[in-house]
C-alpha positions in Angstrom: 119.5 144.9 175.9 116.6 143.2 177.2 115.2 144.2 180.4 115.4 141.3 183.3 113.5 143.3 185.3 109.8 142.3 185.4 107.0 142.0 187.6 106.2 138.4 185.9 108.0 136.5 189.1 105.9 133.5 188.7 106.4 130.3 187.2 104.2 127.8 185.1 103.2 125.7 188.2 101.2 129.0 189.2 99.6 129.3 185.6 96.2 126.7 185.3 93.6 128.9 183.5 95.3 130.2 180.2 93.0 133.1 177.8 92.4 132.9 174.3 91.6 135.6 172.5 90.1 134.8 168.9 89.1 131.2 167.9 89.6 131.0 164.4 91.4 128.0 162.7 94.6 128.7 164.7 93.1 129.5 168.3 90.8 126.7 168.1 94.0 124.1 168.0 95.8 126.5 170.3 92.4 125.9 172.9 92.5 122.3 172.4 96.4 122.0 172.8 95.8 123.8 176.2 92.8 122.0 176.9 94.1 118.4 176.4 97.3 119.6 178.7 95.0 119.9 181.4 94.8 124.1 181.6 91.6 125.6 182.2 90.9 128.1 179.0 89.1 131.6 179.0 88.5 131.9 175.3 87.0 135.1 173.7 84.8 135.0 170.9 82.4 137.5 169.2 79.4 135.6 169.7 78.0 132.2 171.4 77.3 130.8 167.8 80.6 131.4 166.8 82.0 129.7 170.1 79.3 127.0 169.5 81.0 126.4 165.8 84.6 126.0 167.1 83.9 123.7 170.0 82.8 121.6 167.5 86.3 121.5 166.0 87.9 121.6 169.0 86.3 118.9 169.9 87.1 116.8 166.8 90.5 118.0 168.0 90.6 116.5 170.9 88.9 113.1 169.6 92.0 113.1 167.5 94.6 113.0 170.2 92.9 110.5 171.7 93.1 108.4 168.9 96.6 109.1 167.4 98.2 110.9 170.6 97.5 108.8 173.5 95.4 111.3 175.2 93.4 110.0 178.3 90.1 110.0 177.9 89.2 111.3 181.3 91.1 114.6 180.3 89.5 114.7 177.2 86.1 114.1 178.6 86.5 117.1 181.3 87.8 119.7 178.6 84.0 121.1 178.4 84.1 122.2 182.0 87.2 123.2 181.5 86.4 125.5 178.8 84.9 128.9 179.2 83.5 131.0 176.6 83.1 135.1 176.7 82.5 137.6 174.1 84.8 140.0 176.0 87.8 139.7 177.8 86.3 141.0 181.5 86.6 137.5 182.4 90.3 137.4 182.4 90.9 139.8 185.3 92.6 136.8 187.0 94.6 135.3 183.9 98.3 135.3 184.1 98.9 134.1 180.6 96.8 135.3 177.4 97.2 134.0 174.0 96.1 136.7 171.5 95.2 134.4 168.1 92.8 137.4 166.3 93.2 138.6 162.7 96.7 139.8 161.3 96.1 143.1 161.4 98.1 145.8 163.2 95.1 147.7 164.2 92.7 144.7 165.4 95.6 143.3 167.7 96.4 146.7 169.2 92.6 147.4 170.2 93.0 143.7 171.9 96.1 144.5 174.1 94.3 147.6 175.2 91.5 146.2 176.2 93.8 143.3 177.7 96.2 145.7 179.5 93.0 147.1 180.8 91.9 144.2 182.6 94.8 141.9 183.4 97.3 142.6 186.5 100.5 144.1 185.5 102.0 140.4 185.6 100.2 138.6 183.1 102.6 137.8 179.7 100.7 138.7 176.7 101.6 136.6 174.1 100.5 137.6 170.2 100.2 134.7 168.0 101.4 136.6 164.7 103.0 135.2 161.6 104.7 138.4 160.3 103.9 141.2 162.3 107.1 142.7 164.6 106.4 142.2 168.4 109.0 145.4 168.9 106.4 147.4 167.0 103.7 145.6 168.7 105.4 146.7 172.4 105.4 150.7 171.4 102.3 151.7 172.7 102.3 149.1 175.1 101.7 150.0 179.2 104.3 147.2 180.2 106.0 146.4 177.1 108.4 143.9 179.1 105.6 141.3 179.1 104.3 141.1 175.3 106.3 138.6 173.3 105.3 136.8 170.0 103.9 133.2 170.0 103.8 132.0 166.2 101.7 128.6 166.3 101.6 126.6 163.0 98.5 124.6 161.4 97.7 122.2 163.1 98.3 123.8 166.4 96.9 120.7 168.5 99.5 118.5 167.0 102.7 119.9 165.7 105.5 120.2 167.7 106.2 123.9 165.9 106.2 127.0 168.3 108.1 130.2 167.2 108.9 132.4 170.3 110.0 135.8 169.6 111.9 138.5 171.7 110.6 142.0 171.3 112.9 144.6 172.2 111.3 145.1 175.5 110.7 141.6 176.2 111.9 140.5 179.4 114.0 137.3 179.8 111.3 136.2 182.8 108.6 136.4 180.3 110.6 134.7 177.5 111.4 132.1 179.8 107.6 131.4 181.4 106.7 131.1 177.9 109.3 128.8 177.2 108.6 126.3 180.0 104.8 126.9 179.0 105.6 125.8 175.4 107.4 122.9 176.7 104.5 121.8 179.1 102.4 122.0 176.0 104.7 119.1 174.1 106.3 121.7 171.8 109.6 122.1 171.2 110.1 125.8 171.2 112.5 127.8 168.9 113.4 131.1 170.3 114.4 134.0 168.1 116.7 136.0 169.8 116.0 139.3 167.6 112.9 140.2 166.0 112.5 140.6 162.6 109.9 140.4 159.8 108.4 136.8 159.3 110.9 135.6 162.4 112.4 132.3 161.3 110.2 129.8 159.4 108.8 132.2 157.7 111.5 134.3 156.0 113.0 131.0 154.7 109.8 129.9 153.8 109.1 133.3 151.8 112.6 133.2 150.2 111.3 129.4 148.8 108.3 130.6 147.7 109.7 133.6 146.0 111.7 131.5 144.0 109.5 128.6 143.0 107.1 131.4 141.6 109.8 132.6 139.6 110.8 129.6 138.2 106.9 129.5 137.0 107.1 132.7 135.9 110.2 132.3 133.6 109.2 129.1 132.2 111.7 126.8 133.6 109.1 124.1 134.8 105.2 124.6 135.7 103.9 124.4 139.5 102.6 120.9 139.5 106.4 119.6 138.6 108.0 121.9 141.3 105.4 120.6 144.1 106.4 117.2 143.2 110.4 117.9 143.1 110.4 119.4 146.3 108.3 116.5 147.8 110.3 114.2 146.4 113.5 115.9 147.9 113.0 118.2 151.0 110.1 116.1 152.0 112.6 113.4 152.9 115.2 115.5 155.1 113.6 118.7 156.2 111.9 116.9 159.4 115.1 115.0 160.2 117.8 117.6 159.3 117.2 121.5 158.7 119.3 123.0 156.4 122.4 123.0 158.0 122.3 119.3 159.0 121.4 118.4 155.2 124.8 120.3 154.1 127.0 118.4 156.6 125.6 115.0 155.8 125.7 115.6 152.1 128.9 117.2 150.8 129.7 120.0 153.7 130.1 123.9 153.7 133.1 123.4 151.1 130.9 121.5 148.7 128.1 123.8 149.0 130.2 127.1 149.0 131.5 126.0 145.1 127.8 125.4 144.4 126.2 128.6 145.9 128.9 130.8 144.0 127.5 129.7 140.7 123.7 129.6 141.7 122.9 132.7 143.9 123.5 135.4 141.2 120.5 133.4 139.2 118.5 133.6 142.1 115.5 136.3 142.2 116.1 138.9 144.1 112.5 140.7 143.4 110.3 142.7 146.2 107.4 142.6 144.5 105.0 140.1 144.6 105.7 137.7 141.6 103.1 137.7 138.7 101.7 134.0 139.4 100.7 134.8 142.9 99.6 138.8 142.5 97.0 137.3 139.7 95.8 134.6 142.2 95.4 136.9 144.7 93.5 139.4 142.6 90.8 137.2 141.4 90.2 136.4 145.6 91.5 132.8 144.9 91.7 131.2 148.9 92.8 127.7 147.3 91.3 124.5 149.1 88.9 126.6 150.9 87.2 127.9 148.0 88.3 125.5 145.6 90.3 127.8 143.6 94.2 128.5 143.8 97.3 126.8 141.8 95.0 123.8 141.7 91.3 123.9 141.2 89.8 121.3 143.8 86.2 119.7 144.2 84.9 119.6 147.7 85.8 116.1 148.0 89.4 116.7 146.4 89.7 119.6 149.2 89.0 117.3 151.6 91.0 114.1 150.4 94.4 116.8 150.3 93.5 117.9 154.0 93.3 114.2 155.1 96.4 113.5 153.3 98.3 116.2 154.9 96.6 115.3 158.5 97.8 112.1 158.2 101.4 113.3 157.2 101.5 115.6 160.0 100.8 112.5 162.7 103.5 110.4 160.8 106.0 112.9 161.1 105.4 113.8 164.8 105.5 109.9 165.8 109.1 109.9 164.2 110.4 113.2 165.4 109.0 111.9 168.9 111.0 108.5 168.5 113.9 110.1 167.4 114.2 113.7 169.0 112.2 113.0 172.3 111.1 116.4 174.1 112.4 114.6 177.4 116.0 115.7 176.2 115.0 119.2 176.8 114.8 121.7 173.9 117.6 124.2 174.4 116.2 127.5 177.0 116.3 131.0 175.4 119.3 132.8 175.8 119.9 136.4 177.4 
Protein backbone atom coordinates (compact mmCIF):
# COMPACT_ATOMS: atom_id res chain seq x y z
CA UNK A 1 0.00 0.00 0.00
CA UNK A 2 1.41 3.39 -0.97
CA UNK A 3 1.24 6.52 1.10
CA UNK A 4 -0.97 9.38 -0.04
CA UNK A 5 -0.07 11.49 2.97
CA UNK A 6 2.86 13.70 2.07
CA UNK A 7 4.18 17.23 2.47
CA UNK A 8 4.84 17.39 -1.29
CA UNK A 9 1.80 19.61 -1.85
CA UNK A 10 3.10 21.39 -4.92
CA UNK A 11 2.93 21.30 -8.66
CA UNK A 12 5.68 21.46 -11.25
CA UNK A 13 4.76 25.10 -11.87
CA UNK A 14 6.45 25.80 -8.54
CA UNK A 15 9.68 24.09 -9.66
CA UNK A 16 11.97 26.51 -11.47
CA UNK A 17 15.26 25.22 -10.06
CA UNK A 18 16.37 21.58 -9.98
CA UNK A 19 19.37 20.26 -8.11
CA UNK A 20 21.67 17.73 -9.80
CA UNK A 21 24.26 15.90 -7.69
CA UNK A 22 26.96 14.49 -9.93
CA UNK A 23 27.98 15.53 -13.44
CA UNK A 24 29.26 12.29 -14.89
CA UNK A 25 28.13 11.04 -18.29
CA UNK A 26 24.46 10.83 -17.29
CA UNK A 27 24.52 13.85 -14.97
CA UNK A 28 25.77 16.07 -17.79
CA UNK A 29 22.94 14.94 -20.04
CA UNK A 30 20.41 15.49 -17.24
CA UNK A 31 21.71 19.02 -16.67
CA UNK A 32 21.62 19.78 -20.41
CA UNK A 33 18.05 18.49 -20.63
CA UNK A 34 16.94 20.68 -17.72
CA UNK A 35 18.71 23.76 -19.09
CA UNK A 36 17.19 23.24 -22.52
CA UNK A 37 13.72 23.44 -20.95
CA UNK A 38 14.47 26.71 -19.16
CA UNK A 39 15.21 25.38 -15.69
CA UNK A 40 17.87 26.77 -13.40
CA UNK A 41 20.25 24.00 -12.33
CA UNK A 42 22.29 23.85 -9.13
CA UNK A 43 24.94 21.22 -9.86
CA UNK A 44 27.17 19.61 -7.26
CA UNK A 45 30.60 18.47 -8.44
CA UNK A 46 33.73 17.71 -6.38
CA UNK A 47 35.82 20.56 -7.84
CA UNK A 48 35.63 23.61 -10.13
CA UNK A 49 37.94 21.79 -12.54
CA UNK A 50 35.48 18.90 -12.91
CA UNK A 51 32.66 21.37 -13.49
CA UNK A 52 34.69 23.06 -16.24
CA UNK A 53 35.15 19.73 -18.03
CA UNK A 54 31.49 18.84 -17.57
CA UNK A 55 30.32 22.26 -18.80
CA UNK A 56 32.17 21.83 -22.09
CA UNK A 57 30.19 18.62 -22.69
CA UNK A 58 26.93 20.24 -21.60
CA UNK A 59 27.48 23.11 -24.04
CA UNK A 60 28.10 20.61 -26.83
CA UNK A 61 24.81 18.86 -25.96
CA UNK A 62 22.95 22.17 -26.01
CA UNK A 63 24.43 22.99 -29.41
CA UNK A 64 23.27 19.60 -30.63
CA UNK A 65 19.76 20.37 -29.37
CA UNK A 66 19.82 23.65 -31.31
CA UNK A 67 20.95 21.92 -34.51
CA UNK A 68 18.79 18.80 -34.31
CA UNK A 69 15.85 19.46 -32.00
CA UNK A 70 14.86 23.07 -32.57
CA UNK A 71 16.12 24.49 -29.26
CA UNK A 72 15.74 28.26 -29.43
CA UNK A 73 18.96 30.24 -29.40
CA UNK A 74 17.90 32.53 -26.56
CA UNK A 75 17.31 29.49 -24.33
CA UNK A 76 20.68 28.08 -25.39
CA UNK A 77 22.48 31.37 -24.78
CA UNK A 78 20.96 31.86 -21.33
CA UNK A 79 22.00 28.40 -20.15
CA UNK A 80 25.31 29.54 -18.67
CA UNK A 81 23.56 32.06 -16.42
CA UNK A 82 21.14 29.36 -15.22
CA UNK A 83 23.87 26.81 -14.42
CA UNK A 84 25.08 27.19 -10.82
CA UNK A 85 28.08 25.02 -9.94
CA UNK A 86 28.92 24.23 -6.32
CA UNK A 87 31.08 21.72 -4.48
CA UNK A 88 28.57 20.75 -1.76
CA UNK A 89 24.82 20.58 -1.24
CA UNK A 90 24.56 23.65 1.00
CA UNK A 91 23.26 25.76 -1.90
CA UNK A 92 20.25 23.48 -2.33
CA UNK A 93 18.31 24.58 0.77
CA UNK A 94 15.54 26.16 -1.34
CA UNK A 95 15.45 23.55 -4.12
CA UNK A 96 12.15 21.65 -4.45
CA UNK A 97 13.38 18.77 -6.65
CA UNK A 98 16.81 17.09 -6.58
CA UNK A 99 18.19 14.42 -8.92
CA UNK A 100 21.06 12.37 -7.51
CA UNK A 101 23.32 10.97 -10.25
CA UNK A 102 26.47 9.73 -8.55
CA UNK A 103 28.21 6.41 -9.09
CA UNK A 104 26.18 3.17 -8.71
CA UNK A 105 27.36 2.54 -5.15
CA UNK A 106 24.93 2.11 -2.28
CA UNK A 107 27.18 3.68 0.39
CA UNK A 108 27.99 6.73 -1.73
CA UNK A 109 24.33 7.31 -2.58
CA UNK A 110 23.29 7.01 1.06
CA UNK A 111 25.98 9.52 2.03
CA UNK A 112 24.60 11.98 -0.53
CA UNK A 113 21.06 11.45 0.79
CA UNK A 114 22.25 12.05 4.37
CA UNK A 115 23.62 15.43 3.30
CA UNK A 116 20.55 16.33 1.26
CA UNK A 117 18.12 15.51 4.07
CA UNK A 118 20.17 17.73 6.37
CA UNK A 119 19.87 20.70 3.99
CA UNK A 120 16.66 20.58 1.92
CA UNK A 121 13.11 21.11 3.17
CA UNK A 122 10.82 18.23 4.07
CA UNK A 123 8.75 18.92 0.94
CA UNK A 124 11.70 18.53 -1.45
CA UNK A 125 11.47 15.46 -3.68
CA UNK A 126 14.68 13.46 -4.10
CA UNK A 127 15.07 11.21 -7.14
CA UNK A 128 17.87 8.69 -7.50
CA UNK A 129 19.25 8.02 -10.97
CA UNK A 130 20.00 4.35 -10.55
CA UNK A 131 19.85 1.52 -13.04
CA UNK A 132 19.57 -1.39 -10.61
CA UNK A 133 19.59 -0.50 -6.89
CA UNK A 134 16.13 -1.10 -5.37
CA UNK A 135 14.53 2.19 -4.35
CA UNK A 136 12.85 0.53 -1.37
CA UNK A 137 16.32 -0.34 -0.07
CA UNK A 138 17.48 3.26 -0.46
CA UNK A 139 14.38 4.44 1.42
CA UNK A 140 14.94 2.26 4.49
CA UNK A 141 17.29 4.63 6.30
CA UNK A 142 15.66 7.87 5.19
CA UNK A 143 13.91 10.33 7.48
CA UNK A 144 11.20 11.11 4.91
CA UNK A 145 11.12 7.99 2.70
CA UNK A 146 7.86 8.98 0.99
CA UNK A 147 9.60 11.73 -1.00
CA UNK A 148 12.22 9.37 -2.49
CA UNK A 149 11.79 7.65 -5.86
CA UNK A 150 13.87 6.27 -8.69
CA UNK A 151 14.49 8.23 -11.88
CA UNK A 152 16.38 6.03 -14.33
CA UNK A 153 17.79 8.02 -17.24
CA UNK A 154 19.57 6.64 -20.29
CA UNK A 155 22.41 7.89 -22.46
CA UNK A 156 22.04 10.27 -24.26
CA UNK A 157 19.97 11.81 -21.47
CA UNK A 158 19.61 15.18 -23.21
CA UNK A 159 17.92 13.75 -26.31
CA UNK A 160 16.27 10.38 -25.70
CA UNK A 161 12.58 10.21 -24.77
CA UNK A 162 13.32 7.41 -22.29
CA UNK A 163 12.85 7.84 -18.55
CA UNK A 164 11.83 5.24 -15.97
CA UNK A 165 10.20 6.35 -12.72
CA UNK A 166 10.41 3.77 -9.95
CA UNK A 167 8.03 3.66 -7.04
CA UNK A 168 9.61 2.39 -3.83
CA UNK A 169 7.51 0.80 -1.11
CA UNK A 170 7.21 4.13 0.71
CA UNK A 171 7.00 6.53 -2.27
CA UNK A 172 3.93 8.77 -2.05
CA UNK A 173 1.41 9.24 -4.84
CA UNK A 174 2.15 12.96 -4.85
CA UNK A 175 5.90 12.52 -5.27
CA UNK A 176 5.41 10.11 -8.15
CA UNK A 177 2.89 12.41 -9.85
CA UNK A 178 5.17 15.45 -9.61
CA UNK A 179 8.11 13.46 -10.99
CA UNK A 180 5.94 12.26 -13.88
CA UNK A 181 4.74 15.79 -14.65
CA UNK A 182 8.31 17.08 -14.56
CA UNK A 183 9.44 14.29 -16.88
CA UNK A 184 6.82 15.32 -19.43
CA UNK A 185 7.93 18.95 -19.16
CA UNK A 186 11.42 17.72 -20.06
CA UNK A 187 10.15 16.04 -23.24
CA UNK A 188 10.29 12.53 -21.79
CA UNK A 189 7.78 9.71 -22.17
CA UNK A 190 7.96 8.34 -18.61
CA UNK A 191 7.47 4.66 -17.89
CA UNK A 192 6.27 4.13 -14.32
CA UNK A 193 7.40 1.01 -12.45
CA UNK A 194 4.63 0.40 -9.95
CA UNK A 195 6.58 -2.30 -8.13
CA UNK A 196 10.22 -1.98 -7.17
CA UNK A 197 12.28 -4.86 -8.61
CA UNK A 198 16.06 -5.00 -9.30
CA UNK A 199 16.83 -3.63 -12.75
CA UNK A 200 13.29 -2.22 -13.16
CA UNK A 201 11.77 -2.71 -16.66
CA UNK A 202 14.24 -2.23 -19.48
CA UNK A 203 17.35 -3.50 -17.71
CA UNK A 204 15.65 -6.71 -16.58
CA UNK A 205 14.61 -7.46 -20.15
CA UNK A 206 17.98 -6.36 -21.51
CA UNK A 207 19.97 -8.48 -19.03
CA UNK A 208 17.98 -11.56 -20.05
CA UNK A 209 18.88 -10.83 -23.66
CA UNK A 210 22.56 -10.21 -22.84
CA UNK A 211 22.73 -13.49 -20.91
CA UNK A 212 21.29 -15.47 -23.82
CA UNK A 213 23.55 -13.72 -26.35
CA UNK A 214 26.59 -14.58 -24.22
CA UNK A 215 25.31 -18.15 -23.83
CA UNK A 216 25.15 -18.49 -27.64
CA UNK A 217 28.78 -17.33 -27.89
CA UNK A 218 29.89 -19.58 -25.05
CA UNK A 219 28.26 -22.67 -26.58
CA UNK A 220 29.59 -22.00 -30.07
CA UNK A 221 26.29 -21.23 -31.79
CA UNK A 222 27.59 -17.98 -33.27
CA UNK A 223 30.30 -15.40 -32.73
CA UNK A 224 29.92 -11.89 -31.32
CA UNK A 225 29.81 -10.10 -34.68
CA UNK A 226 27.20 -12.48 -36.11
CA UNK A 227 24.90 -12.07 -33.13
CA UNK A 228 25.25 -8.28 -33.21
CA UNK A 229 24.51 -8.19 -36.93
CA UNK A 230 21.54 -10.53 -36.62
CA UNK A 231 19.88 -8.50 -33.88
CA UNK A 232 20.64 -5.23 -35.63
CA UNK A 233 18.80 -6.53 -38.68
CA UNK A 234 15.78 -7.80 -36.69
CA UNK A 235 15.26 -6.10 -33.32
CA UNK A 236 16.49 -2.87 -34.88
CA UNK A 237 13.56 -2.94 -37.28
CA UNK A 238 10.72 -3.16 -34.76
CA UNK A 239 11.79 -2.38 -31.21
CA UNK A 240 11.34 1.40 -31.51
CA UNK A 241 7.92 1.15 -33.10
CA UNK A 242 6.29 -1.75 -31.28
CA UNK A 243 7.83 -3.18 -28.17
CA UNK A 244 7.57 -6.96 -27.60
CA UNK A 245 3.83 -7.29 -27.01
CA UNK A 246 2.73 -5.28 -30.04
CA UNK A 247 5.27 -7.21 -32.13
CA UNK A 248 3.75 -10.51 -31.01
CA UNK A 249 0.31 -9.25 -32.03
CA UNK A 250 1.55 -8.13 -35.45
CA UNK A 251 3.49 -11.28 -36.30
CA UNK A 252 1.17 -14.18 -35.59
CA UNK A 253 -0.30 -13.44 -32.19
CA UNK A 254 -0.06 -15.04 -28.75
CA UNK A 255 -1.26 -18.46 -29.95
CA UNK A 256 1.66 -18.77 -32.38
CA UNK A 257 4.26 -17.50 -29.92
CA UNK A 258 2.99 -19.77 -27.14
CA UNK A 259 3.59 -22.83 -29.31
CA UNK A 260 7.09 -21.65 -30.24
CA UNK A 261 7.99 -20.75 -26.66
CA UNK A 262 7.10 -24.23 -25.43
CA UNK A 263 9.95 -25.62 -27.52
CA UNK A 264 12.47 -22.81 -27.00
CA UNK A 265 12.13 -21.87 -23.33
CA UNK A 266 13.60 -25.11 -21.92
CA UNK A 267 16.74 -24.56 -24.00
CA UNK A 268 17.43 -20.97 -22.89
CA UNK A 269 20.15 -20.18 -20.39
CA UNK A 270 19.03 -19.86 -16.78
CA UNK A 271 22.52 -19.21 -15.40
CA UNK A 272 22.77 -17.12 -12.23
CA UNK A 273 26.50 -16.45 -12.57
CA UNK A 274 28.23 -14.07 -14.95
CA UNK A 275 28.84 -15.82 -18.31
CA UNK A 276 32.50 -16.57 -18.99
CA UNK A 277 32.89 -14.32 -22.09
CA UNK A 278 31.78 -11.31 -20.06
CA UNK A 279 33.57 -12.33 -16.85
CA UNK A 280 36.90 -12.75 -18.66
CA UNK A 281 36.68 -9.28 -20.17
CA UNK A 282 35.54 -7.77 -16.87
CA UNK A 283 38.50 -9.37 -15.06
CA UNK A 284 40.78 -7.77 -17.63
CA UNK A 285 39.14 -4.41 -16.79
CA UNK A 286 37.89 -3.98 -20.34
CA UNK A 287 35.87 -0.76 -20.62
CA UNK A 288 34.84 -1.08 -24.25
CA UNK A 289 35.15 1.85 -26.61
CA UNK A 290 36.33 4.09 -23.74
CA UNK A 291 39.65 2.24 -23.55
CA UNK A 292 39.65 0.56 -26.95
CA UNK A 293 39.09 -2.96 -25.59
CA UNK A 294 35.82 -4.87 -25.16
CA UNK A 295 34.06 -7.47 -27.29
CA UNK A 296 35.69 -5.55 -30.15
CA UNK A 297 38.98 -3.64 -30.34
CA UNK A 298 38.75 0.07 -31.13
CA UNK A 299 41.24 2.61 -32.32
CA UNK A 300 40.44 6.17 -31.12
CA UNK A 301 39.05 6.91 -34.58
CA UNK A 302 36.89 3.78 -34.62
CA UNK A 303 35.50 4.65 -31.20
CA UNK A 304 34.54 8.12 -32.47
CA UNK A 305 32.92 6.64 -35.58
CA UNK A 306 30.74 4.30 -33.49
CA UNK A 307 29.84 7.08 -31.05
CA UNK A 308 28.73 9.35 -33.91
CA UNK A 309 26.89 6.50 -35.65
CA UNK A 310 24.90 5.77 -32.51
CA UNK A 311 24.21 9.47 -31.96
CA UNK A 312 22.84 9.89 -35.49
CA UNK A 313 20.67 6.80 -35.04
CA UNK A 314 19.29 8.12 -31.74
CA UNK A 315 18.22 11.39 -33.36
CA UNK A 316 16.71 9.64 -36.37
CA UNK A 317 14.66 7.33 -34.15
CA UNK A 318 13.58 10.24 -31.93
CA UNK A 319 12.41 12.20 -34.97
CA UNK A 320 10.37 9.21 -36.14
CA UNK A 321 8.90 8.65 -32.66
CA UNK A 322 7.96 12.31 -32.35
CA UNK A 323 6.10 12.09 -35.65
CA UNK A 324 4.35 8.77 -35.01
CA UNK A 325 3.79 9.05 -31.25
CA UNK A 326 3.71 12.77 -30.40
CA UNK A 327 4.09 13.45 -26.70
CA UNK A 328 1.16 15.87 -26.81
CA UNK A 329 -1.00 12.72 -26.73
CA UNK A 330 -0.18 12.64 -22.99
CA UNK A 331 1.52 9.45 -21.75
CA UNK A 332 -0.32 7.24 -19.32
CA UNK A 333 -0.66 8.73 -15.85
CA UNK A 334 0.91 6.89 -12.91
CA UNK A 335 -1.47 4.67 -10.99
CA UNK A 336 -1.91 4.35 -7.26
